[in-house]
MIKE-608999 format. One record per residue (C-alpha): residue in three letters; y, x, z. Coordinates in steps of 0.001 Angstrom, whole numbers, plus 500000, padded with zeros to 6 digits. Each point is the difference from the previous one (the first is absolute). Layout:
# residues N
("ALA", (Y, X, Z))
...
# end
This chain:
# residues 433
("MET", (499992, 500038, 500022))
("LEU", (503450, 501326, 499133))
("ASN", (502024, 500999, 502698))
("TYR", (503876, 499918, 499365))
("ASN", (501054, 500975, 503425))
("LEU", (503081, 502399, 499370))
("ARG", (499028, 502141, 503070))
("THR", (496915, 501156, 498374))
("LEU", (501697, 500672, 496602))
("PRO", (501514, 503646, 499342))
("VAL", (503021, 498322, 498342))
("THR", (501925, 502628, 498491))
("GLY", (503810, 500391, 499452))
("ALA", (499339, 500220, 496308))
("ALA", (498199, 496650, 499984))
("LEU", (502518, 498225, 502195))
("ARG", (502779, 501402, 497778))
("CYS", (498267, 498587, 496717))
("VAL", (499248, 496795, 501805))
("GLY", (503972, 499746, 501162))
("LEU", (500910, 500850, 496238))
("LEU", (497870, 497120, 498952))
("SER", (501331, 497509, 502343))
("VAL", (503843, 500885, 498828))
("ILE", (498521, 499336, 496492))
("TYR", (498341, 496638, 501099))
("LEU", (503234, 499005, 501342))
("LEU", (502243, 501089, 497279))
("LEU", (497762, 498178, 497505))
("GLU", (500431, 496653, 501970))
("CYS", (503793, 500396, 499638))
("TYR", (499537, 500645, 496009))
("TYR", (498040, 496976, 500081))
("PHE", (502279, 497647, 502056))
("LEU", (503444, 501153, 498538))
("PHE", (498999, 500813, 496314))
("ILE", (496304, 499521, 498748))
("ALA", (499568, 496390, 500858))
("HIS", (503448, 498937, 498548))
("ARG", (500390, 502319, 496747))
("PHE", (496517, 499470, 499009))
("ASP", (499326, 496430, 501084))
("TYR", (499356, 498945, 496648))
("MET", (496726, 502038, 499923))
("GLY", (498761, 498034, 503156))
("PHE", (501223, 501785, 502953))
("ALA", (501417, 497781, 502871))
("LEU", (501818, 500307, 502974))
("LYS", (498201, 497798, 502572))
("PRO", (499868, 502080, 503221))
("ASP", (497385, 498833, 502625))
("LEU", (500328, 501241, 503508))
("ILE", (496467, 499713, 500788))
("LYS", (498713, 501674, 496970))
("TYR", (502643, 502678, 500451))
("LEU", (498700, 500782, 503632))
("PHE", (496469, 499839, 499034))
("THR", (500343, 502395, 497147))
("LYS", (501710, 502548, 502528))
("LEU", (496931, 499543, 502292))
("CYS", (497723, 500748, 497141))
("TYR", (502014, 502953, 499090))
("LEU", (499749, 501512, 503381))
("GLY", (496134, 499443, 499908))
("LEU", (499982, 501828, 496681))
("LEU", (501955, 502968, 501449))
("LEU", (497565, 500229, 502717))
("ALA", (497270, 499854, 497656))
("SER", (501660, 502981, 498070))
("PHE", (500209, 502173, 503282))
("TYR", (496137, 499683, 500132))
("VAL", (499435, 500730, 496296))
("MET", (502067, 503078, 500686))
("THR", (497603, 501360, 502660))
("HIS", (497257, 500124, 497425))
("SER", (502020, 500964, 496845))
("LYS", (503821, 500854, 499259))
("PHE", (499106, 499472, 496457))
("LEU", (498934, 496186, 500652))
("PHE", (503031, 499526, 502470))
("PHE", (502241, 501168, 497123))
("ILE", (498323, 497518, 497513))
("TYR", (499828, 497245, 502704))
("LEU", (503846, 500084, 500286))
("LEU", (500917, 499936, 496478))
("LEU", (497762, 497083, 499922))
("ILE", (501811, 498110, 502475))
("PHE", (503216, 501097, 498122))
("PHE", (498702, 498874, 496807))
("PHE", (497865, 496722, 500914))
("TYR", (500889, 498891, 503269))
("ILE", (503640, 500323, 500253))
("PRO", (501139, 498093, 496721))
("ASN", (497118, 497318, 500703))
("SER", (501408, 499635, 503744))
("ILE", (503503, 499432, 498737))
("LEU", (499135, 497605, 497477))
("TYR", (497675, 497990, 502353))
("SER", (502878, 500093, 503046))
("LEU", (503069, 499696, 498077))
("GLY", (498921, 498112, 497114))
("ASP", (497629, 497576, 501468))
("PHE", (497105, 501087, 497823))
("PRO", (496524, 498758, 500297))
("ASN", (497579, 501372, 502553))
("THR", (496985, 501173, 497860))
("PRO", (501896, 502809, 498297))
("PHE", (501497, 501367, 503297))
("PHE", (496582, 500029, 501736))
("SER", (498001, 501213, 497001))
("ASN", (502447, 503052, 500091))
("LEU", (499434, 500311, 503580))
("ILE", (496057, 499980, 499570))
("PHE", (500361, 502696, 497425))
("LEU", (501938, 502159, 502360))
("GLY", (497716, 499175, 502852))
("ILE", (496886, 501087, 498268))
("PHE", (501554, 503147, 498791))
("SER", (500563, 500668, 503953))
("PHE", (496216, 500720, 500107))
("SER", (499978, 502507, 497097))
("PRO", (499818, 503080, 502514))
("PHE", (496435, 499100, 500706))
("ILE", (499439, 500253, 496052))
("ARG", (498658, 503781, 499494))
("PHE", (498347, 501532, 496926))
("TYR", (497989, 503390, 499744))
("ILE", (501861, 501837, 497602))
("PRO", (497228, 502563, 498576))
("ALA", (501380, 503836, 499435))
("THR", (499488, 499705, 496261))
("ARG", (502758, 501184, 497879))
("LEU", (500859, 501409, 496630))
("THR", (501167, 503681, 499921))
("SER", (503930, 500506, 499687))
("ASN", (499635, 500723, 496029))
("SER", (497918, 497072, 499459))
("GLY", (502201, 497592, 502017))
("ASN", (503111, 501324, 497686))
("TYR", (498057, 499175, 496863))
("PHE", (498808, 496718, 501437))
("VAL", (503497, 498727, 501306))
("TYR", (502064, 501308, 497146))
("GLY", (497336, 499090, 497330))
("LEU", (500129, 496493, 501439))
("VAL", (503663, 499733, 499618))
("LEU", (500058, 501251, 496442))
("LEU", (496864, 497860, 499111))
("MET", (501987, 496799, 501035))
("LEU", (503407, 501081, 498796))
("ILE", (499384, 501087, 496680))
("PRO", (499018, 496439, 498659))
("ILE", (503421, 498481, 501468))
("LEU", (501710, 502937, 498250))
("LEU", (498502, 499123, 496833))
("LYS", (500629, 496143, 500267))
("PHE", (503291, 500037, 501421))
("GLY", (501421, 503233, 498515))
("LEU", (503531, 501052, 501205))
("ASN", (501610, 496600, 499677))
("ILE", (501608, 500196, 503343))
("ASN", (503335, 498191, 501281))
("PHE", (501921, 502489, 502421))
("LYS", (502075, 497058, 501259))
("THR", (497166, 498906, 502065))
("LEU", (500663, 503145, 502245))
("ILE", (503269, 497908, 501281))
("LEU", (497739, 496675, 500034))
("SER", (501584, 498773, 496852))
("ASP", (498143, 498108, 497068))
("ILE", (497014, 499811, 502407))
("TYR", (498814, 496843, 498862))
("GLU", (500273, 500781, 496442))
("THR", (498277, 503072, 500022))
("ARG", (497138, 498512, 502220))
("ALA", (499740, 497075, 497164))
("LYS", (499681, 502409, 497332))
("PHE", (497308, 501929, 502002))
("SER", (498018, 497091, 500897))
("ASP", (499576, 498812, 496467))
("LYS", (498124, 503234, 499128))
("LEU", (498309, 500684, 503677))
("HIS", (496553, 498488, 499583))
("GLY", (496560, 501040, 500251))
("LEU", (498828, 503627, 500977))
("SER", (503882, 501010, 499992))
("SER", (500662, 497342, 502739))
("TYR", (497317, 501420, 502243))
("LEU", (500908, 503693, 499365))
("TYR", (503679, 499205, 500494))
("HIS", (499557, 498533, 503545))
("ILE", (497469, 502444, 501075))
("LEU", (502344, 502670, 499051))
("THR", (503133, 499113, 501606))
("LYS", (498336, 498631, 503142))
("THR", (497349, 502752, 500747))
("VAL", (499119, 502931, 497742))
("ILE", (503387, 501211, 499311))
("PRO", (501380, 499353, 503595))
("ALA", (496804, 502015, 501427))
("ALA", (500278, 502662, 497505))
("LEU", (503694, 500424, 500814))
("ILE", (499179, 500290, 503613))
("TYR", (497137, 502355, 499407))
("SER", (502336, 501883, 497809))
("LEU", (502728, 500827, 502740))
("ILE", (497365, 500718, 502853))
("LYS", (498530, 502616, 497552))
("ARG", (503523, 501122, 499121))
("LYS", (499541, 499528, 496384))
("PHE", (503771, 498894, 499587))
("ALA", (499841, 500192, 496361))
("LEU", (497092, 497364, 499604))
("ALA", (501933, 497933, 502683))
("VAL", (503305, 499810, 497669))
("PHE", (497637, 499326, 497168))
("LEU", (498167, 497012, 501944))
("LEU", (503822, 498646, 501264))
("ALA", (500819, 500176, 496552))
("ALA", (496956, 497817, 498931))
("LEU", (500821, 497392, 502759))
("MET", (503713, 499676, 498644))
("TYR", (498520, 499769, 496419))
("LEU", (497665, 497098, 501085))
("TYR", (502931, 498125, 501935))
("LEU", (502431, 500538, 496810))
("ILE", (497672, 498693, 497525))
("SER", (498954, 496911, 502311))
("GLY", (502978, 499263, 502070))
("ASN", (497556, 499511, 503027))
("LYS", (502032, 500793, 503020))
("ILE", (497165, 500310, 502333))
("VAL", (499299, 503201, 497980))
("TYR", (503585, 501176, 500418))
("PHE", (500198, 499442, 503773))
("SER", (496470, 501353, 500661))
("THR", (501167, 503203, 498526))
("PHE", (502585, 500191, 502592))
("ILE", (497417, 498793, 502710))
("LEU", (497578, 502618, 499426))
("LEU", (502612, 502834, 500287))
("PHE", (501735, 498434, 503034))
("PHE", (496609, 500196, 501882))
("TYR", (499164, 503436, 498718))
("PHE", (503267, 501741, 500850))
("PHE", (501494, 497954, 502975))
("GLY", (497552, 500341, 503022))
("LYS", (496887, 502097, 500510))
("LYS", (498625, 497641, 502589))
("LEU", (499042, 496253, 499387))
("GLU", (502368, 498774, 502814))
("THR", (502803, 501984, 498601))
("GLN", (499557, 498587, 496650))
("LEU", (499714, 496647, 501044))
("SER", (503043, 500264, 502383))
("ASN", (502148, 501638, 497052))
("PHE", (498789, 497066, 497754))
("PHE", (501261, 497700, 502568))
("ILE", (503153, 501574, 500467))
("VAL", (500831, 499855, 496274))
("ILE", (499186, 496154, 500041))
("ILE", (502330, 499340, 502732))
("VAL", (502824, 502395, 498534))
("SER", (499561, 498119, 496577))
("LEU", (499796, 496384, 501481))
("VAL", (503422, 500758, 501836))
("ILE", (501794, 501694, 496788))
("PHE", (498502, 497466, 497546))
("PRO", (502264, 496983, 500480))
("MET", (503068, 502800, 500088))
("ILE", (499174, 501010, 496614))
("ASP", (499311, 496573, 498897))
("SER", (503471, 498769, 500944))
("PHE", (501229, 502011, 497109))
("LEU", (497569, 498549, 497590))
("ALA", (500124, 497004, 498182))
("GLU", (496446, 499018, 501010))
("PRO", (498095, 501209, 503151))
("VAL", (498094, 502569, 498027))
("LEU", (498568, 502157, 503010))
("ALA", (499259, 497033, 502183))
("GLY", (498693, 498190, 497236))
("THR", (498044, 502421, 498148))
("PHE", (498386, 501560, 502937))
("VAL", (500098, 497959, 503324))
("ASN", (499097, 496829, 498345))
("ARG", (497842, 501311, 497128))
("PHE", (497998, 502450, 502146))
("LEU", (499561, 498007, 503121))
("PHE", (501309, 496380, 499931))
("ILE", (498502, 498686, 496655))
("PRO", (496738, 501401, 500689))
("ALA", (499772, 497890, 503064))
("LEU", (501496, 496800, 498273))
("LEU", (497425, 500395, 497188))
("THR", (497229, 500093, 502793))
("GLN", (501250, 496535, 501095))
("PHE", (499725, 498812, 496260))
("TYR", (496275, 501182, 499533))
("PHE", (498993, 498606, 503325))
("ASP", (501608, 496695, 499231))
("PHE", (498511, 499695, 496733))
("PHE", (496592, 501228, 500497))
("ASN", (499747, 497915, 503411))
("ASN", (496340, 498646, 499804))
("GLN", (499435, 500872, 496362))
("PRO", (498953, 503691, 499893))
("LEU", (499699, 501583, 496611))
("PHE", (496790, 502066, 500590))
("PHE", (501159, 502951, 498292))
("ALA", (500064, 497972, 496786))
("GLU", (502736, 502557, 498665))
("SER", (498148, 503228, 500828))
("HIS", (498682, 501722, 497147))
("PHE", (496268, 500154, 501022))
("PHE", (500101, 496643, 502006))
("ASN", (501538, 497802, 496938))
("SER", (496673, 500578, 497902))
("PHE", (498636, 497418, 502412))
("ILE", (502975, 497984, 501160))
("SER", (502579, 498795, 497864))
("SER", (503908, 499449, 501161))
("PRO", (500669, 496270, 500123))
("TYR", (503687, 500813, 499143))
("PRO", (501572, 500618, 496442))
("MET", (501660, 503217, 500902))
("PRO", (499608, 502994, 502420))
("VAL", (500601, 498839, 503563))
("GLY", (503077, 502370, 500448))
("PHE", (501796, 498223, 497347))
("LEU", (498941, 496640, 501111))
("ILE", (501299, 500489, 503492))
("THR", (503321, 501075, 498543))
("TRP", (500003, 497129, 497790))
("VAL", (499543, 497410, 502852))
("TYR", (501911, 501572, 502545))
("TRP", (503124, 501329, 498162))
("GLY", (499712, 498124, 496553))
("VAL", (499749, 503372, 498260))
("PRO", (496981, 500214, 497614))
("ASP", (500436, 503904, 499043))
("VAL", (500057, 501752, 503508))
("TYR", (497126, 501226, 501631))
("ALA", (499326, 499257, 503670))
("ASN", (498434, 502975, 501796))
("ASN", (497229, 499462, 502268))
("GLY", (498907, 501965, 502855))
("ILE", (496914, 500770, 502252))
("VAL", (500561, 497146, 502369))
("SER", (501023, 497434, 497570))
("ASP", (497364, 500995, 497480))
("GLY", (497110, 499539, 502500))
("PHE", (501342, 496728, 500509))
("MET", (500400, 499250, 496461))
("ASN", (496463, 500662, 499282))
("LEU", (498111, 499163, 503096))
("GLY", (502038, 497950, 502358))
("MET", (500528, 501742, 503724))
("ALA", (496341, 501646, 499449))
("GLY", (501709, 501722, 497169))
("VAL", (502568, 501460, 502403))
("LEU", (497596, 501256, 502521))
("LEU", (497887, 501380, 497233))
("PHE", (502852, 501864, 498507))
("SER", (501100, 501142, 503448))
("VAL", (496791, 501482, 501047))
("ILE", (499581, 501780, 496402))
("PHE", (503635, 501491, 500619))
("SER", (499462, 501310, 503411))
("VAL", (496536, 501610, 498815))
("LEU", (501949, 501566, 497060))
("PHE", (502845, 501422, 502625))
("GLY", (497089, 501111, 502275))
("LEU", (498762, 502050, 497266))
("PHE", (503257, 501457, 499147))
("ALA", (500380, 500852, 503566))
("SER", (496714, 501735, 500014))
("PHE", (501192, 502279, 497099))
("ARG", (502623, 501430, 502566))
("LEU", (502419, 501072, 496921))
("ARG", (503261, 501715, 500810))
("PRO", (502972, 498018, 500603))
("ALA", (501146, 501365, 496456))
("PHE", (497843, 497079, 498408))
("THR", (501622, 497102, 502029))
("GLY", (502360, 498779, 497133))
("ILE", (496679, 499334, 498001))
("TYR", (498849, 497879, 502956))
("PHE", (503554, 498420, 499947))
("ILE", (499598, 498953, 496440))
("TYR", (496725, 498505, 500591))
("LEU", (501412, 497872, 502607))
("TYR", (502492, 498663, 497855))
("LEU", (497545, 499305, 497332))
("VAL", (497840, 497918, 502517))
("LEU", (503423, 498046, 500928))
("SER", (500830, 499160, 496340))
("SER", (496660, 500267, 497886))
("PRO", (496518, 498150, 500161))
("PHE", (498048, 502012, 502248))
("LEU", (496873, 500649, 497723))
("ALA", (502267, 501031, 497325))
("CYS", (501619, 502768, 502479))
("LEU", (496509, 501333, 500576))
("VAL", (499359, 500051, 496110))
("THR", (503192, 500486, 497985))
("GLY", (501850, 501467, 503213))
("GLY", (497664, 503150, 499612))
("ILE", (499116, 499638, 503675))
("SER", (496367, 500635, 499181))
("ILE", (500930, 503326, 497919))
("PHE", (502040, 501144, 503065))
("ILE", (496914, 499448, 502220))
("LEU", (498154, 502123, 497363))
("LEU", (502756, 502581, 500212))
("ALA", (499746, 500220, 503765))
("PHE", (496256, 500445, 500201))
("THR", (500099, 502780, 497200))
("VAL", (503538, 501608, 499604))
("PHE", (501992, 499613, 503289))
("ASN", (496743, 500448, 502547))
("GLN", (501190, 503535, 500689))
("LYS", (501977, 501788, 502800))
("LEU", (503267, 500278, 497662))
("PHE", (500282, 496054, 499823))
("LEU", (498782, 499184, 503444))
("ASP", (501898, 499101, 503227))
("SER", (498464, 501242, 502798))
("PHE", (502311, 498802, 502649))
("GLN", (499497, 496134, 499490))
("THR", (499003, 498367, 502976))
("THR", (496207, 498423, 499551))
("ALA", (497859, 498309, 502303))
# end
C-alpha cells in the first residue's frame, strides 16, 4: 500500500522548487482563462461558469497528485520529471475547464485516472540486457537510418521551401501544399524522421561531440519544417536544444522549463498589447494547452456510449468499418465548430474513450505507464529529455497507437537497446528503486 506520509518522504529542495513553480503556472493559467481565453475564444466553445465546489475539489485533487509525485520521486527522478509534465499538460488545463467553465465530469476524472495510474509506474521495471553495437556500428546505424529516410523526402519535395515560415508566416498555405503531396510511404518517413530519428541522432551527435553532423541534422529538421509548415517540428528543435544545454540534471531542466513558462505567461500579454491580434497568447497558450483540453471535451461528448472500436486504425479498419462519412477529426470540428476543413487532434485520454469507452482510458493509461517504466529502465542521460518531451506532447495531441508507430517510439526503443545502451549515454545518478 502506498504511503504518502511526508515525514517518510525525502523531499528535496529541488523537487519543492519544481512543485512551487508548477503551482505558480497553475495560478497564471487560471488567470489567463478567467480574464482572456473564455471571452476571446468563446466562439470555439470555451465558457466562463465558475463553480466553487468544483474549484475546491480540483485543488484537493491537485494536492493529492503532488503528494503522489513526491512518492514517485523517491523511486525515480526521471518519472517525477515526467509526472509533473503530465500534470502541466493534462491535469491543469482540464481542471480549469472543469472548474471555471463548468464542463462535464467524465473528461476531468478520466484525466485524473490517467495520472493516478501513472503514479504506479515506479513499480514497473525492465531488465535491460548488456547487448550493444560497437561505436562504429552505432554510427553507421544512426546516420544510415537518417539518410535512408531523408533521401526519399528530398527526392519528392526537392528544395521547394518557403523561408517565410521561419517567422510563422504563410504557415497554412505551406501546410496545404505539403499535405497534397504527402501520402503513403513518404508520410510515415516524414513523421518518424521529425519525431524520433533526427532528434535522437542530433542528441547522439552532441553527446559524441560530432558537431558538424549535429549542424547537418539541425539543418535537416529546419528543411523538414520549411517544406511542411509544421509548427511542432519548428518548436521541437528548440525544445531539444533547450533541454540539452540548459540543465545537466533532470530537476534543473524541469525548473528551468517552468521558469521559462512563467516568464512567457507574464510577458505575452504585454507584447500582444502592441499587436492587432493576441498572437502569442493565442498561438502558444491557447493552441498548446487549452485547445487540446477543449477538444477532449468534444470527443467525450460525441463518443459517449458509442465507441468507435478502432475503426479508423489502419489494422483494425480491415475488420471494422467506420460509420461516419469522413475522418473523425474533421467530423468533430464540423459538428462543434461548423468548420469542415480543420482536423481536431485527439490525445491519449480521449483516444482511449473514443475507441473503447472508459475501458479504453484504463487500457491506454496502463500501456503508457508501462512504456515510461521501460524508458525509466533505460536510465538515459538527461540530454535525451527533449525527446521524451516531444513524446509527451505527441500523446497529448495524437492518437496513441499512431504515436507508437508513426511517431517512431518503437524505433527509439530499438536505439535505446542497441546504440544508447553504453556508459556514454547512461545516467548513473538517477534515483531508482
